[in-house]
KELUMFI-603011 format. One record per residue (C-alpha): x, y, z; residue in three letters. Coordinates in steps of 0.05 Angstrom, whole numbers, plus 32768, in hexadecimal, padded with zeros to 4 digits. Example, Ala and Ser with C-alpha at 12.3 -4.5 7.8 and 13.67 -1.06 7.14 Angstrom:
80F67FA6809CAla 81117FEB808FSer 
***
This chain:
7F6587A78ABFMet 7F7E87718A85Val 7F5B87468A66Thr 7F6A86FF8A80Ser 7F9986DC8A53Leu 7F8D86998A34Leu 7FCE86788A4CThr 7FB2863D8A15Thr 7FCE867189E4Lys 8016867189F9Leu 8022862089FFTyr 804F85FA89D1Val 802585C689ACPro 803B858289C3Pro 805985598991Val 802B8520897AArg 803D84DA8985Pro 804E84B58941Gly 805084FD8927Ala 807D84F288E1Val 80BB850E88F4Pro 80D8853E88C2Arg 8122854588CAPro 813285698886Arg 8108859E889CLeu 8121859F88E1Ile 816585A588C4Glu 815185E28899Arg 812C860588D9Leu 816A85F98904Asn 818E862488CEAla 8178866488E4Gly 819386578935Leu 81D8864B8923Tyr 820B86848928Gly 824786A08954Gln 824886A8898FGly 8207869489A7Gly 81E686C4897AArg 81B386AE893EPhe 81C886A68901Ala 818786C488E0Arg 814D86EF88FELys 811686D088E1Leu 80F5868688C8Thr 80B6868E88A9Ile 808B864F8899Ile 805786618863Ser 802A8634884AAla 7FDA862E8841Pro 7FB4860B8871Ala 7FC585B98880Gly 800B85B98874Phe 802785AA88BEGly 803B85F288CELys 802685EC8918Thr 803E859E891DThr 808185AF88FCLeu 808E85E18931Leu 807E85BE8960Ala 80AF85868951Glu 80E085BA8944Trp 80DE85E08983Val 80D985A789B3Thr 8119858C8998Gly 814085C98989Cys 815D85D289CDGly 814D861989DALeu 8117864289FFPro 80D4864589DBVal 80A8868389E1Ala 8065866F89BDTrp 8023869789A9Leu 7FEE867A8987Ser 7FC786B2895ELeu 7F8286B68957Asp 7F5386EE8937Glu 7F448710897EGly 7F8C8724897BAsp 7F858752894AAsn 7F74878C897EAsp 7FB987A38987Pro 7FB687A989CEAla 7FA5875989D9Arg 7FDB874F89ACPhe 800F876C89CELeu 7FF387538A0FAla 8005870989F1Tyr 803F871D89DBLeu 805B87338A1DIle 804186F18A3AAla 806286C68A11Ala 80A786E68A13Leu 809C86E08A67Gln 8097869A8A53Ala 80E786A68A4AIle 80F486DB8A70Glu 80CD86EF8AB0Arg 80D387368AACAsp 80D2873E8A61Ala 80AB87768A4FGly 809C87918A99Lys 80B187D38A83Asp 809887D38A39Ala 805587C08A22Leu 801487DD8A04Asp 7FDD87B18A13Ala 7FAE87D18A42Val 7F8F881F8A3DLys 7F6188518A51Phe 7F4688858A22Pro 7F6B88A989EEGly 7F5888C789ABPhe 7F608897896DAla 7F4F88638944Asp 7F6C881F895EAla 7F6587F6891EAsn 7F8E883088F5Ser 7FC388478922Ala 800488248923Arg 801E87FD8966Leu 80528818898CThr 809C88088979Glu 80B4882789BEAsn 809387EE89E2Leu 80BF87B989ACLeu 80FD87E989C5Thr 80FB87EA8A08Thr 80E8879E8A00Leu 8121879089CAIle 814F87AB8A02Asn 8138877E8A36Gln 813A87428A07Ile 8186874C89F4Asn 8197874C8A45Asp 817A87048A42Ile 81B686D78A46Pro 8191869A8A21Ala 8182869B89DESer 813E868D89CBPhe 810586888998Val 80C586AD8993Leu 808786888963Val 805386AE894ELeu 801E86758935Asp 7FE586808907Asp 800286C788F6Tyr 7FD186C588B7His 7F9B86D888E6Leu 7FB7871B88F6Ile 7FA3875688C5Thr 7FAF879488F5Thr 7FE987C188CFGlu 7FF987D38920Pro 801587908929Ile 8033878588E6His 805487CF88F2Asn 806C87B88939Ala 808C87738924Leu 80B0879488E7Ala 80CF87C08916Phe 80E587808942Leu 8102875D890ELeu 8128879F88F9Glu 814A87A5893EHis 8144875A8954Leu 817587458983Pro 81AA870D8970Gly 819186EB89B3Asn 814A86E18991Met 813286C48955His 80E286C9893CLeu 80BE8692891BVal 807F869D88F2Ile 804D866C88DDAla 8015868788A9Thr 7FF186758871Arg 800C86AD884DGly 804486E1884FAsp 8031871A8875Pro 80468766886DPro 80908762888ALeu 80CE87738871Pro 80D787288856Ile 80FD87398811Ala 812E87678836Arg 8144872B886CLeu 814486FB8836Arg 8177872E880FGly 819A872F8850Arg 819F86E4885CGly 817886EB889EGln 814286C2888BLeu 8129867A8888Val 80ED86678868Glu 80C9862C885ALeu 80928631882CArg 80528606880EGln 808285CF87E5Ala 80B185C88825Asp 807E85B4884ALeu 805B857B8817Arg 806985358836Phe 80A385108810Thr 809184CF87F5Pro 80B684AF8834Asp 808B84DB8863Glu 804884C78844Val 805F84788852Val 806C848D889DAla 803484B688A3Phe 7FFF8483887FLeu 801784408897Asn 8040844D88D3Gln 8021849488FASer 7FD8847988DBMet 7FE6843288E1Gly 7FBC84258898Leu 7FF983F18878Gln 7FE384098835Leu 800183F487F5Ser 8036841687D4Ala 800B84258796Asp 7FD6843D87C3Asp 8009846687E7Ile 8020848887A8Ser 7FDB84988793Thr 7FCE84B487D2Leu 800E84D987CFAla 800584F88785Ser 7FB7850C8790Arg 7FC6852D87D1Thr 800C854D87B7Glu 8026853B87FFGly 7FEF856E881DTrp 7FF58553886DVal 7FA285688870Ala 7F9285468835Gly 7FB385088842Leu 7FA0850F888CGln 7F5785108880Met 7F5984D5884AAla 7F8084AC8880Ala 7F5084B688B0Ile 7F1884A38881Ala 7F39846C886ELeu 7F47844B88B4Arg 7F01845788C6Ser 7EE784318887Leu 7EF383EA88A3Gly 7EC783F988E7Ser 7E8A83EB88F4Pro 7E69842F88EAArg 7E95843F88A3Ser 7E57842E8877Leu 7E308463889DGly 7E3E84938865Ser 7E16848D8828Pro 7E57849787FCArg 7E82846E8828Ala 7E4D8431881BGln 7E4A843787CDGly 7E9B843587D5Met 7E9583F587FAMet 7E6583DA87CFArg 7E8283EE878AGly 7ECF83F98792Gln 7EE983C987C7Glu 7EED83F88801Gly 7F328420880DArg 7F4F840F87C9Ala 7F06843287A9Gly 7F0B846A87D4Phe 7F5C847687C6Ile 7F498477877DGln 7F0B849D8784Ala 7F2C84D387ABPhe 7F4385128780Thr 7F6F853A87ADGly 7F49856E8795Asp 7F3A85A487CFArg 7EF7859D87C7Tyr 7F00855C87DBVal 7F0885758824Leu 7EB98575882DAsp 7EB5852E8815Tyr 7EEF851C8843Leu 7ECF85438884Val 7E8F851A8874Glu 7EB684DB8878Glu 7EDC84EB88B9Val 7E93850488D5Leu 7E6984C488BAGln 7E9A849988D0Asn 7EA184B1891BGln 7E62849C894CPro 7E2C84CA8947Ala 7E3984EE898EHis 7E8284FE896CIle 7E62851C893AGln 7E398546895DThr 7E7385568989Phe 7E9785728950Leu 7E6685948931Leu 7E4D85BE8970Gln 7E8F85CD8987Thr 7EB085E38948Ser 7E89862B8959Ile 7EC186318995Leu 7F0E864C8984Asp 7F24862189C5Arg 7F0885EE89E9Leu 7F0785CC8A2CThr 7EDF859B8A4FGly 7EAA85C28A78Pro 7EA685F68A3FLeu 7E8E85BE8A08Cys 7E61859B8A3EAsp 7E4385E18A39Ala 7E4185E489ECIle 7E27859E89E1Val 7DEE85A58A0FGly 7DD985648A3BGlu 7E02852E8A2BIle 7DC385038A37Gly 7DB6851989EAAsp 7DF084E289DCTrp 7DDB84B58A12Arg 7D9984A989EDSer 7DBF848989B1Glu 7DC8844A89DFThr 7DE4841D89A4Asp 7E1984558998Asp 7E2E845A89DEHis 7E31841089E4Ala 7E66841289B0Gln 7E83845389BDSer 7ED1844D89CEPro 7EBA84868A03Ile 7EA8846B8A46Pro 7E9E84AC8A61Asp 7E7984DB8A31Leu 7E90851A8A54Gln 7EB0854D8A24Ser 7EF685468A45Gln 7EF784FF8A31Ala 7EDF851189EEVal 7F1A853D89E3Leu 7F45850C89FDGlu 7F2484D789CETyr 7F2F8507898ELeu 7F75851A89A1Glu 7F8984D489A4His 7F5B84C38969Ala 7F8984F8894AAsn 7F4B851E892BLeu 7F6785678922Phe 7F6885718961Ile 7FA8859B8988Val 7FB1859F89CFPro 7FC385EA89ECLeu 7FDE85D48A2DAsp 8003859F8A52Asn 7FCB858B8A7CGlu 7F9C85798A45Arg 7F6785AC8A5CArg 7F6485D88A1ATrp 7F6685C189D8Tyr 7F5285E28991Arg 7F4685C5894CTyr 7F6D85D08913His 7F5E860788F3Arg 7F4E85E988B3Leu 7F1D85B588D1Phe 7EF985E288FFSer 7EE7860F88BAAsp 7ED185CB889ELeu 7EA185BD88DALeu 7E9285FF88E1Arg 7E7385FA8898Gln 7E5685BE889FArg 7E2B85D888E1Leu 7E0E861288B7Arg 7DFD85E6887AGln 7DE285AB88AAThr 7DC685D388E8Gln 7DC0861F88DCPro 7D8C862E8911Asp 7DC186098948Leu 7DF48633893BVal 7DDA86728963Pro 7DC586408999Thr 7E14862489A0Leu 7E2A8671899FHis 7DEF868089DBGly 7E1086438A00Arg 7E56865389F9Ala 7E4A869E8A05Gly 7E2286898A4DAla 7E6486658A63Trp 7E90869A8A5BTyr 7E6686C88A7AGlu 7E6B86998AB6Gln 7EB486898AB1Asn 7ED786C08A82Gly 7EF286E28A60Pro 7EB7870F8A56Met 7EC987218A11Ala 7EC786D489FAGlu 7E7A86E18A0DAla 7E6E871889F0Ile 7E89870489B6Asp 7E6086C289BBHis 7E2586E989C9Ala 7E268716898BLeu 7E3586DB895ESer 7DEE86B8897CAla 7DCB86EF8966Gly 7DB3870589B6Asp 7DBF874D89A7Leu 7DA2875C89EEGlu 7DC687328A13Trp 7E01874589E7Ala 7DF6878B8A01Thr 7DF487798A42His 7E2A875E8A4BLeu 7E5487928A1FIle 7E3B87C88A4CGlu 7E5A87A08A8AGln 7E9E87978A5EGlu 7E9C87E18A44Ala 7EC588068A71Glu 7EF687CE8A84Ala 7F0487C88A31Ala 7F1588118A2FLeu 7F3D880F8A76Met 7F6087D98A49Arg 7F7087FC8A07Gly 7F4987CB89E7Glu 7F1F880789BCIle 7F1D87E18974Ala 7F0187A3899EThr 7ECB87CF89C3Leu 7EB787F48981Leu 7EB387B2895CArg 7E7B879B8990Trp 7E5687D58990Val 7E5387DA8944Asp 7E28879A8945Met 7DFD87BC8977Leu 7DB587D8895DPro 7DB188218973Asn 7D6C88188995Glu 7D8E87E389C7Leu 7DCC881789D2Met 7DA2885689E0Arg 7D7C883E8A1CVal 7DBE882B8A46Arg 7DDC886B8A51Pro 7E1688518A69Ser 7E2E882F8A33Leu 7E1F886A8A07Cys 7E50888B8A32Thr 7E8A88588A28Tyr 7E76885089DDHis 7E7C889C89D7Ala 7ECE889989F3Trp 7EDB886789C8Ala 7EBB888C8987Leu 7EE288C689A0Leu 7F1E889C89ADMet 7F1A8873896BGly 7F1E88B68940Gly 7ED688A4892CArg 7EB088DC890CPro 7EA28919893FTrp 7E5289118928Asp 7E4F88CB894DMet 7E6A88E4898CVal 7E3D891D8983Arg 7DFD88E88978Ser 7E1488BE89ACArg 7E1A88FB89DELeu 7DCC890B89CDGlu 7DBC88C489DDAsp 7DDB88D08A24Ile 7DBC890D8A2CAsp 7D7488F38A23Arg 7D8388BE8A62Glu 7DAB88F28A86Ala 7D8B88EE8ACDGlu 7D9C88A58ACBArg 7DEA88AE8AC4Ile 7DF188EE8AE4Pro 7E3989108AD4Gly 7E5188D68AB8Lys 7E5288FB8A77Ala 7E6F89328A8AAla 7EBA89218A86Pro 7EB3890E8A44Leu 7E98894E8A33Arg 7EC689728A60Ala 7EFD89558A35Leu 7EDB895A89F0Ile 7ECF89A98A05Ala 7F2489A88A15Leu 7F2F898C89D3Phe 7F0B89CB89B2Gln 7F2B89F989DBGly 7EF68A0A8A06Gln 7F108A0E8A42Ile 7EEA8A2A8A6DSer 7EAE8A008A59Arg 7EE289C38A6AAla 7EEB89D88AAFAla 7EA389E68AB6Glu 7E8E899B8AA4Leu 7EC6897D8AD2Ala 7EA489A38B12Arg 7E66898F8AFCGln 7E7D89428AF8Ala 7E9E89478B3ALeu 7E5B895A8B58Glu 7E36892F8B35Gln 7E6288ED8B39Leu 7E6588C08B75Pro 7EA288BA8B9BGlu 7EB988768B87Asp 7EB388848B3FAsp 7EFA88918B3CLeu 7F05888A8AF7Phe 7EE188BB8AD7Leu 7EE488E78B16Arg 7F3088E98B09Ser 7F2588FD8AC0Val 7EFA89358AE2Ala 7F39894F8B03Ile 7F6689428ACCTrp 7F3A897A8AADAsn 7F3689A78AE4Leu 7F8389A58AE8Ala 7F8E89B88A9DLeu 7F5E89F08AA8Phe 7F8E8A0A8AE0Ser 7FCD8A038AB9Ala 7FAE8A298A7EAsp 7FA28A698AAFAsp 7FDE8A5C8AD6Asp 80148A2E8ACBIle 80388A278B18Val 7FEB8A188B2AAla 7FDB89EE8AF5Gly 801F89CA8AFFThr 801089BC8B4AGln 7FC989AD8B35Ala 7FE189778B05Leu 800F89628B38Glu 7FDF89548B76Glu 7FAF89328B40Ala 7FDE89068B25Ala 7FF288F18B6EArg 7FAA88E78B80Thr 7F9788BF8B3ESer 7FD388918B50Gln 7FBA88898B99Glu 7F7988758B82Ala 7F9B883B8B57Gly 7F89886F8B17Asn 7FD088648AF3Val 7FB5886E8AAFMet 7F9688B88AB9Ile 7FD788C38AF1Ala 800D88AF8AB7Ala 7FDD88E88A81Met 7FE8891F8AB4Met 802689108AC1Leu 803089138A79Cys 800A895A8A72Asn 8038896E8AB5Leu 807589598A8FAla 805D897D8A4CGlu 804E89CA8A7DLeu 809789B88A9FThr 80B289B58A55Met 809389F68A41Lys 80B48A188A7EGln 80F58A098A5FGly 80FF89CD8A99His 8111899F8A68Leu 813B896B8A91Arg 80FE896F8AC8Lys 80D4895E8A93Ala 80FC89208A7BGln 80F3890B8AC4Ala 80AC890D8AC4Thr 809788F18A7BTyr 80C188B38A98Gln 809F88B48AD7Gln 806188B48AADAla 808588788A7FLeu 809388548ABAAsp 8046885A8ADALeu 802188508A9CAla 802388018AA8Val 7FEE87CE8AB8Asp 7FED87A58AF2Gly 801A87708ACEGln 8057879E8AC4Gly 804387AA8A80Arg 804387F28A55Arg 8000880C8A45Leu 7FEF88338A0CPro 7FEB88728A31Ile 803B886D8A39Ala 803C887D89EFGly 803188C98A06Asp 806E88CA8A31Ala 809D88A989F7Leu 808588E389C9Ile 809089178A02Gly 80D188FA8A07Leu 80E188F089BBGly 80D3894389BBGlu 810D894F89F5Leu 8138891D89CCAla 81318946898EArg 8141898A89B0Glu 817D896789CCTrp 818E8951898AAsn 818D890C8994Asp 817189028952Leu 817888B08956Glu 815688B08990Ile 812388DD898AAla 810C88B38949Thr 8107887A896FArg 80DD889589AATyr 80B188B88977Leu 80A488808950Thr 809688588981Glu 8070888A89ADGly 8040889B8972Thr 8033884C8968Asp 8024883489A7Leu 7FEF887689AFThr 7FD488618972Gly 7FAA883489A2Gln 7F89887489BELeu 7F8688978985Gly 7F9088D28953Gln 7F9D89108982Ala 7FDD88ED89A8Arg 7FF288D08961Ala 7FF089138943Leu 801F8935896DGlu 805588FE8969Gly 804C8901891CTyr 805C894F891FIle 809A8949894BTyr 80B289118911Leu 80A6893988DFAla 80DC89728908His 810689338915Val 810A892188C9Arg 8113896488B2Gln 8152897088DEAla 8167892E88C5Gln 8169894E8881Gly 812E891F886CAsp 80FF894F8851Val 80D28919882BAsn 80D488F8886EGly 80B689368890Ala 808589408857Arg 806C88FA8868Glu 8061890988B0Ala 8046894088AEIle 80138932887BGln 800488FA88A3Glu 7FF9892488E6Ala 7FC4895188B2Arg 7FA2891688A1Arg 7F95890288E7Leu 7F7D894788F8Ala 7F51894888C0Ile 7F34890588D1Glu 7F2B8918891EPhe 7EFD89478914Asp 7EE8895F895DAla 7F1389988961Thr 7F3489C98940Glu 7F7089CE8965Leu 7F9189958944Asp 7F9089B38906Asp 7FA689F48916Ile 7FE089D58937Met 7FF289A788F4Val 7FEC89E588D3Glu 80238A0A88F9Phe 805389D188F7His 805089CE88B2Gln 80548A1488A7Ala 80998A1288CEGln 80AF89D588A3Leu 809D8A03885DTrp 80CA8A338879Ile 81058A0B8889Met 810589E58847Gln 81048A298823Gly 80BA8A2A8810Asn 80A88A69881FLeu 806D8A7387F2Glu 80468A3B8810Ser 80548A548858Ala 803A8A9C883DArg 80028A7C8828Arg 7FF88A5C886ETrp 80008AA68886Thr 7FC88AC9885EGlu 7F908A8A8867Glu 7F9D8A9788B7Arg 7F988AE888ACArg 7FD68AED88D4Leu 7FDF8B2888BCAsp 7F9B8B4588D3Gly 7F678B3788FEAsp 7F508AE6890CIle 7F128AD988ECAsp 7EE78AC58929Pro 7EC58A8C8902Ala 7F058A6B88FAGln 7F0E8A5C8943Leu 7EC28A5E8953Arg 7EC68A2B8983Gln 7F028A3A89ACIle 7F038A6989E5Asp 7F1E8AB289D6Ala 7F5B8AB28A01Phe 7F708A6E89E0Val 7F688A92899BGln 7F988AC389B8Asp 7FCE8A9C89C7Arg 7FC68A6F898CIle 7FD18AB88964Leu 800F8AC08998Lys 80308A82897ATyr 801D8A91892FGlu 803A8AD6893BHis 80818AAA894BLeu 80788A828904Met 80688AC388DDLeu 80AA8AE988F9Ala 80CE8AB388E2Arg 80B28AAB88A0Leu 80C08AFF889ELeu 81078AF188B3Ile 81058ABD8876Ala 80EC8AEF8841Glu 811E8B2A8856Glu 80F38B558882Cys 81118B4A88C8Pro 80F48B9688DDThr 80B08B7A88DBGlu 80CB8B3F88FDAla 80E28B648935Leu 80A18B87893BVal 807B8B468948Leu 80AF8B248971Leu 80B48B5D89A5Asp 80668B5C89A8Lys 80668B0F89B5Val 809B8B0B89E8Leu 80768B278A22Pro 80428AF28A25Thr 80798ABE8A23Met 809B8AD88A54Lys 805D8ADF8A84Gln 80498A928A78Arg 808C8A7F8A80Gly 80978A5E8A3EArg 80E58A528A3FIle 80E38A2E89FAGly 80BD8A6589DBArg 80E98AA389FEMet 81278A7D89DEIle 81048A75899CGlu 80F78AC9899BIle 81408AD889A8His 81558AA78976Val 812B8ACF8941Leu 81408B0E895DLys 81898B018958Ala 81788AE78909Leu 81548B278903Ala 818A8B51891EPhe 81BD8B2E88F5Gln 81938B3A88B4Ala 81928B8788C6Leu 81E48B8488D0Gly 81D68B9A8919Asp 820C8B688935Val 82078B82897AThr 81BB8B788981Gln 81C58B358960Ala 81FA8B24898FMet 81CB8B3E89CEGly 818D8B1689B9Ala 81B78AD689ADLeu 81D88ADB89EBGlu 81938ADD8A11Arg 81828AA389EBAla 81BF8A7689F5Leu 81B38A908A43Ser 81758A758A45Leu 817F8A3B8A1DGly 81C58A1F8A40Glu 81AF8A048A80Pro 817D89CF8A5BGlu 81A789BF8A22Gly 817A89DC89ECTyr 819489C789A8Val 816B89C48968Arg 81498A068979Ile 81888A208969Phe 81A089F68934Val 816389F68913Asp 816E8A3988F2Glu 81A68A1988CCGly 81E68A4288B1Glu 81D08A8B88C9Pro 81D08A728909Met 82198A538901Ser 82318A9588F3Arg 820E8AB9892FLeu 82248A84895ALeu 826D8A7E893EArg 82718ACB894DGln 82508AC6898DAla 828F8A9489A7Ala 82C18AC8898AAla 82A08AFD89B5Cys 82A68ACC89EDGly 82578AC489F1Ile 824B8A7B8A15Ala 82868A6389EFVal 82838A1B8A00Glu 823A8A1389FATyr 82398A3F89B5Ala 82708A058999Asn 823D89CF89ACArg 820D89ED8987Leu 824189F4894CLeu 825689AF8953Ala 820E899B8951Ala 820889BF890ELeu 8241899A88F6Gly 828089C888FAGlu 82BA89A9890BThr 82EC89C58945Lys 831789D78909Asp 82E689FC88E3Glu 82D58A23891FArg 83168A348929Arg 831D8A4F88DCLys 82E18A7688E1Thr 82EF8A938924Asp 831F8AC588F9Ala 82E38ADD88D4Asp 82C48AFC890FPhe 82E98B358934Ser 82C78B36897FPro 82918B698981Val 828B8BA289BAThr 82668B7B89EAArg 82558B8D8A2CPro 82778B6C8A5DVal 82458B4E8A92Pro 82468B738AD3Ser 82248B798B0FLeu 81F48BB48B1DVal 81FF8BAA8B64Glu 82248B738B87Pro 81F78B368B9ELeu 81FC8B278BEESer 82168AEF8C12Glu 81CA8AD48C20Arg 81BB8AE28BD7Glu 81FD8AB68BC5Ile 81E28A848BE7Glu 819C8A8B8BCBVal 81B48A8D8B8ALeu 81E28A468B8EArg 819F8A218BA6Leu 817C8A438B66Leu 81AC8A128B41Thr 818889D78B64Thr 814589C18B51Ser 812F89D08B98Leu 80EA8A038B99Ser 80E58A468BBESer 80C58A1E8BFCThr 80FC89EE8BFBGlu 81338A238BF5Ile 81148A448C31Ala 81188A068C53Glu 815A89F78C45Glu 81718A448C59Leu 81428A478C97Val 811A8A7F8C7DIle 80D78A968C5FSer 80BD8A828C1DVal 80AF8AD28C1AAsn 80F98AE28C2AThr 81128AAD8BF5Val 80E38ACF8BC0Arg 81018B138BCESer 814D8AFA8BCFHis 81388ADE8B8EVal 81198B228B71Lys 81508B458B83Ser 81858B118B60Ile 81608B1D8B28Tyr 81648B668B26Ala 81AC8B6A8B37Lys 81BD8B358B04Leu 81898B578ACCAsp 816A8B1A8AC2Val 81208AFF8AC2His 811C8AB78AD2Ser 81438A808AF5Arg 816A8A648ABETyr 81838AA58AA5Glu 81988ABA8AE4Ala 81C78A798AEALeu 81E38A8C8AA5Ala 81F38ACB8ABEArg 82138AB58AFDAla 82428A858AD4Lys 82528ABC8AA5Glu 826A8AEE8AE3Leu 82848AAE8B0BAsp 82578AB28B42Leu 824D8A6A8B45Leu 
***
């Protein structure tokens, strides 16, 4: 579901016949290319100058002769939608390497939640893309033309990241009217920048001579050339307009302009024109008048009427100018016309031949565009002279695009035409597709231009708008108001709003309500509405997971498989991310990693480009990398994933900022951690559809405060949350009671952490013992490890070494199979002392040493401190009762990823028999989980 790409934006503009060669500038541009070993000497070339200084023409000449493959992208205002920009960026790169970006993009997407305008673009896409670019054997150039039209911060952020990590086989060129917010000064300081500016692009005296006398064929005197060069100050567009006006002064039509007539009478034609030409920028209006007045009437009409178009092609222009018979009525003009065929395609070719500020966009000369400066002036002239015609022209363009596509162009022209009824009809047709592409900003922009009275009577469009509002992070009152509009017309779209309401209820912690609405949707939605039915099934699977993690896992697996088979890869990817999150909570970190990777591989569009929903998987992978202490990779995943999900919305980006804050803290960057958690808080406040995100941010902020020693702020948080007493029901009025209870359990863990820091270990132990059974029952292995770690720290503070070692041993046995790291080392020096003592006592020695290494201790340091700890009396693990031969077989199969059913098939026994053996194994080893059983079996050399 991707917007058709306009391939004309990807063509290198052809070099104009007779263009003035500019070897001095070509040499400057080449300076950025020549390095060692086939790698580029510099990263970036920037050509920055106002309109009309020949930036595009120069680049076209350079890339044609540079001898390297070139990827070209001509930008326009519509490319400020992040999804659309990246779709075109990857398409441009695929001109160099067909598979470039196949596993790394974000142009298209389905619903999420946040502001696609303010959120940043993904850098993960770029990370994967950078790796693929680095593997391309040939060096190449990427040109971004008219970059000044890009104003979206996410795109600037993405390019800044690309520049920071640019492979040596790629050189980036940006043509712009003003410097973009990129690290230009830094690149300049590193010697990695080539820059051409206004002063460089001005025509030199020799170039002025070549342009006026050779390219334009004027044969002016040296004095006249010197006058024009001086008064234009080498400004290419000014010279070109003056030359066109001068060239036409001798034509039979030159007296059509009153100004021209006056000059011919009083100032002897060309000489008079040159003397009257001041070079002031306001002379542009005068020059355009001369250019227009000295063209045949039908060419004037064509130029003005087609100026409303960003891109021109013959059939479209035919539709714009209406009946070309309007021109045929000008019999005298037609007889004198240099165009034998007045069809628009012939006119376009004539304009190109006459060098009238038109640029071909493809090699077949099917698509063109006007020079932007010329286009702006023509549009201004059209509005001044024929304002009533402008809506009609936009209407004709919209009708053509409605028939020929893309629909987005039709909508934009319908809106410009002021035909809001028609525009609303078109938007209603395109809304779901826009959501699926992730073009949230575009959809919201369209609807923002519609009057509410047209929206309210279209419940289907109201539903899509509500989705976009929720995903765009708009205020909750706006979403609620749109839902009220839907309710008034509910009988016309039975069940269509229920999946949206179910998702909202899920956000708000109303799990039961979400499930009820999802069931209602499935009863009312037609079987062929696969998209919304998938959303409803997803909600039911999450409800099941909240009640029973095993059943929920199975439900999500089945729902993801069904969605994928139905072709709904976006919902399937979201479900896989939820499944990976559940798996991670159960302690299966490597399995979670594989599931996130599966979601990442799945979250691509039909052209193999990554969808924004892939950001969820990247954030999950980032959190796993953080736990495994690969902080550099974690930073990259989280930054890129957060940027990518910015196209979906705040709720997802928020989680990425939370994890990033913990990574910064682990790196010792307290300010960075503070900035990240503050950004998460800002997003939580702005996204007012739920209280759960605010609670989550506060929870992690409290943990960071404790780690940073800011106990006063952490204590204030516990008081505001009333963790020492009863929770105020008004605080969580929207949230189901059992959800409230689970929130409280997690917050009690944080209170216990604070009590240990405040040297109140006994009170902490009481809380930890209250929370542990719930975490065991729900299979939350990560939380169980945390509880045992905190108990070990509490016992250490009490001086009870035996109990401390027992608690730490339990934590290590749970953490070692999946390689947990940060959950231990985030505790700092107190954990170092515990781990050194554990190693001295023979407890998980190899694992403890790995954790000590992660804490920064060398082997010599560990050897030196080992002497400080005498082995503590610790019970040697022993079996209560030996395992039977069959139990040994089952135990060995527990080391694999086989399920109980698969183990039963392997041993040719029933599933119930397997479960009985597992229960017996746990009892004999005195453990309570598969991970604990494997750890204990390893200590006893049973495997």
